[in-house]
N, C-alpha and C positions, 0 to 999 in steps of 0.2 A: 393365192397365186402360186403356180408351180414354178420350180426352178428350171431354167433353160440350160440343160446339160448337153454338152457337146461330146461326141465320141470319136475315137481314133482306133483303127484296126491295128492290132499288135500281135506279134509272134512271141509266144512264151514257152519256156521249158521248165520241167521239174524233174529232179533226180528221183529215181526209184531204184530198188535193189536190182543190180545187174545192168543198169543203163539209165535212160531218161525217156520222158515222153514230151511231145511238143503239141501245142494247140495254137490256133489262131482265132482271135475273137475281137469284137469291138468292146473297148473299155472306156470309162469316162476319161476325158482328156487330162484331168488333174493327176491321174495315176499312170499315164502313158509316158514313162520315162525309162530309158534303157538302164538296166541294172536294178531297177526297183523290184522288190520281192512282194508278191501279192498273195491274197487268199481268194480263190475263185470258187464259185458254187457249182457243184456237180449234182445233177438231178438224182443220181443213184445213191450217193453217199453223203451229201451235204457239202459243207465248206471244206476246202482242201488248201492247206498252206504250202508255201514253197515254190510258187510259180514265179520265175524270173523273166522280166521283160527283156527280150533279146533284140527286137526290131520294132520300130514305131513307124506306121505309115504316114503319108503326107496329107491324105484326105481327111478333113474334119467334117463330121455330119451331125445333124440335129437328131434328137430322139425319134421324131416322126419320119426320118429318112433312113433309119436302120433297116437293113434287109431282114425280111421275115423268112428264116430258113424253113420253118414248118410249112408255110404257104408255098415256097419254091419246090419243096419235096413233093407236096401234094399235087401241084400242077404238073411236075415232071412225071409222076406216076400216072396221072390221068392221060397225059399226051403220049406216053409210051405203052400204056396197057399194063404196067406193072401192078396196078391196083386191082386188076381183074383176078378172080379166083383161078387157082391153078387146076388144070385138068390132070387127073392121075390115070395112067394107062393100066 
């Protein structure tokens, strides 16, 4: 039986040399607490420590309700023609 995980959209920030970076993501509700320091996975470099939760959204969603950003981008590209090969002059 799978665990019924609920997710909340959060804004998080991480300090880097010369400033900071911010991201917004859905994270499991149990970790969605302002001030909590998290480790997030980056597809390019693996797990990255030091993300601080700055803002927690109000809407709680189930795993099957999470937006699929890859699908949204693909649909956008199809509808705008961005996925068509570029013609070089």
